[in-house]
C-alpha positions in Angstrom: 52.6 82.1 13.5 55.2 80.5 11.2 56.9 78.7 14.1 53.5 77.2 15.1 53.0 76.0 11.6 56.4 74.4 11.5 55.6 72.6 14.7 52.3 71.3 13.2 54.3 70.0 10.2 56.8 68.2 12.4 53.9 66.7 14.3 52.7 65.2 11.1 56.1 63.9 10.1 57.0 62.0 13.2 54.1 59.6 13.0 55.3 58.7 9.5 58.7 57.7 10.8 57.3 55.7 13.7 54.9 54.1 11.2 57.8 53.1 9.0 59.3 51.3 12.0 56.2 49.0 12.2 57.4 45.4 12.7 54.8 44.1 10.4 52.7 42.2 12.9 50.3 45.1 13.3 49.1 44.7 9.7 47.9 41.1 10.1 44.9 40.3 12.3 45.2 37.2 14.4 42.2 34.8 14.9 41.8 36.0 18.4 41.6 39.7 17.3 39.0 38.8 14.7 36.8 37.6 17.5 37.3 40.8 19.6 35.5 44.0 18.4 37.8 46.2 20.4 41.0 44.6 18.9 39.5 45.1 15.4 38.9 48.7 16.0 42.5 49.3 17.3 43.9 47.4 14.3 41.8 49.4 11.9 43.2 52.6 13.3 46.8 51.3 13.2 46.4 50.2 9.6 44.5 53.1 8.1 45.0 55.9 10.7 48.1 57.5 9.2 47.0 57.9 5.6 43.5 59.0 6.5 44.8 61.6 9.0 47.3 63.0 6.4 44.5 63.2 3.8 42.2 64.9 6.2 44.7 67.5 7.2 45.7 68.1 3.5 42.0 68.5 2.7 41.6 71.0 5.5 44.5 73.1 4.1 43.0 73.0 0.6 39.5 74.1 1.6 40.7 77.1 3.7 41.0 79.6 0.9 41.8 82.6 3.0 45.1 83.6 4.5 44.2 81.6 7.6 45.4 78.6 5.5 47.9 77.4 8.1 50.9 75.6 6.5 50.0 76.6 2.9 50.4 80.3 3.3 53.0 80.2 6.0 55.4 77.9 4.2 54.5 79.2 0.7 55.2 82.8 1.8 58.7 81.9 3.0 59.5 80.2 -0.3 58.3 83.1 -2.4 60.1 85.7 -0.2 63.5 84.0 -0.3 63.2 82.7 -3.9 65.6 79.8 -3.4 67.4 78.1 -6.3 65.2 75.3 -7.6 66.3 71.6 -7.7 64.8 69.1 -10.2 66.0 66.1 -8.3 62.5 65.5 -7.0 61.5 64.3 -10.6 63.7 61.3 -9.9 63.6 60.7 -6.2 59.9 60.0 -6.4 60.7 56.6 -8.0 63.6 55.7 -5.7 61.6 53.9 -2.9 59.8 51.6 -5.3 62.9 50.9 -7.4 64.8 50.1 -4.2 62.7 46.9 -3.8 64.0 45.5 -7.0 67.6 46.7 -6.4 67.6 45.0 -3.0 66.2 41.8 -4.5 69.0 41.8 -7.2 71.5 42.3 -4.3 70.2 39.1 -2.8 67.9 40.5 -0.1 64.7 38.6 -0.3 61.5 40.4 0.4 57.9 39.4 1.1 56.8 38.4 -2.4 58.2 36.9 -5.6 59.0 39.1 -8.6 55.6 38.4 -10.3 53.5 39.0 -7.2 55.2 42.2 -6.1 55.1 43.6 -9.6 51.4 43.0 -9.8 50.9 44.7 -6.4 53.0 47.7 -7.5 51.1 47.8 -10.7 47.8 48.0 -8.8 49.1 50.7 -6.5 50.4 52.7 -9.4 47.0 52.4 -11.2 45.1 53.5 -8.0 47.5 56.4 -7.5 47.3 57.6 -11.1 43.5 57.5 -11.2 43.0 59.1 -7.8 45.7 61.8 -8.3 44.4 62.9 -11.7 40.8 62.7 -10.6 41.5 65.1 -7.7 43.8 67.4 -9.8 41.2 68.0 -12.6 38.3 68.2 -10.2 39.7 70.5 -7.5 41.7 72.6 -10.1 43.7 74.4 -7.4 46.3 76.9 -8.8 49.9 76.1 -8.1 51.9 78.5 -5.9 53.9 79.7 -8.9 50.7 80.4 -10.8 51.7 78.1 -13.7 48.7 75.7 -13.8 45.5 74.8 -12.0 46.4 71.2 -11.1 48.2 71.7 -7.8 46.1 69.5 -5.5 47.3 66.9 -4.7 51.1 66.5 -5.3 51.5 63.6 -7.8 55.3 63.4 -7.1 54.7 63.0 -3.4 51.9 60.5 -3.9 54.2 58.3 -6.1 57.1 58.7 -3.6 55.0 57.6 -0.6 53.3 54.9 -2.6 56.8 53.5 -3.2 57.9 54.0 0.4 54.9 52.0 1.7 55.7 49.3 -1.0 59.2 49.1 0.3 58.1 49.0 3.9 55.6 46.2 3.2 58.1 44.1 1.2 61.0 44.3 3.7 59.3 45.0 7.1 60.0 41.4 8.2 63.7 41.8 7.2 64.5 45.2 8.9 62.4 48.3 9.7 65.3 50.5 8.4 64.4 49.8 4.8 61.0 51.3 5.4 62.5 54.2 7.3 64.9 54.9 4.4 62.0 54.9 1.9 60.0 57.3 4.0 62.9 59.7 4.4 63.3 59.8 0.6 59.6 60.3 0.2 59.5 63.1 2.7 62.5 64.7 1.0 60.6 64.6 -2.3 57.5 66.2 -0.8 59.7 68.9 0.8 61.3 69.7 -2.5 57.9 70.1 -4.2 57.2 72.9 -1.7 60.7 74.3 -1.9 60.5 74.5 -5.7 57.2 76.4 -5.3 55.3 73.8 -7.2 52.9 72.8 -4.5 51.3 74.1 -1.3 52.1 72.2 1.9 48.6 70.8 2.0 49.0 69.3 -1.5 52.0 67.4 -0.4 50.5 66.2 2.9 47.4 64.9 1.1 49.5 63.3 -1.6 51.5 61.5 1.1 48.4 60.0 2.6 47.0 59.1 -0.7 50.1 57.3 -1.9 50.2 55.2 1.3 46.5 54.4 1.1 46.8 53.2 -2.5 49.6 50.8 -1.7 47.8 49.4 1.3 44.6 48.9 -0.7 46.7 47.0 -3.3 48.0 44.6 -0.6 44.5 44.0 0.6 43.0 43.5 -2.9 45.8 41.4 -4.5 45.3 38.2 -2.4 41.6 38.3 -3.3 42.4 38.6 -7.0 45.0 35.8 -6.6 42.4 33.5 -5.0 39.9 34.1 -7.8 42.5 33.4 -10.5 43.6 30.2 -8.7 39.9 29.1 -8.4 39.4 29.6 -12.1 42.5 27.6 -13.0 41.3 24.8 -10.7 37.8 24.8 -12.3 39.4 24.6 -15.7 41.5 21.6 -14.6 38.4 19.9 -13.2 36.4 20.4 -16.3 35.8 17.4 -18.5 36.4 18.2 -22.2 34.4 16.2 -24.8 35.4 16.3 -28.5 34.3 14.4 -31.6 36.6 13.7 -34.5 35.5 12.1 -37.8 38.0 9.7 -39.3 38.6 7.6 -42.5 41.5 5.3 -43.1 40.9 4.5 -46.7 38.7 1.5 -46.0 36.6 2.4 -43.0 35.1 5.6 -41.6 33.6 6.6 -38.3 33.5 9.1 -35.5 36.0 9.2 -32.6 35.1 10.5 -29.2 37.8 12.0 -27.1 37.1 12.6 -23.4 39.7 14.7 -21.5 39.5 14.9 -17.7 
């Protein structure tokens, strides 16, 4: 049974690595594809299929509360039985993929966006991740494998790590796919350590991975819309005619000045 569960886990991991190798063209719909319903459907699956699939499988693990819980009980049982020495490095590796974007930029490797734009995108992704993770944690209230607290589902560390890995992939996918692969390897290591340290069930980690990716992708979709609205407001302000009235008196004469600003 345990071997089968490991094979299931590996089957979930390989699509992530192949996804990280995406050359970037798959995320942008061409004019021709917009006119073709079939192409739109294929592109939708390529864009959202990986995070949605991970979240669906993680949910399946979470709702199966008996010992038929596939990866959760199989992997968790092995961790509890062997009682390995715990590592706290996952508290730091969760931030490595996102921080790598700024390190690479400082090293002279230019990414997809300028500092301001990518920071806004990362801020949006972080906001979406924080709200969704905490929303699930305190709604589902699943007990952690070590019994410490009832906020196991989903894994926040894993969500942050995969949020950063997708951020890294998006920013440098046009430079080299290896940046994205490296980010995803670190993120997967973070998720594996959460299970190894007996802090999360496998399902918590899998769902968190999908959620982190989804939040980043949503940010890349939403930010251009926000940017356009902000630019439109600035243009409207520039095109607005300002009319002001100023009374004056020079010691001999008084009056009212009218100032029109275009």
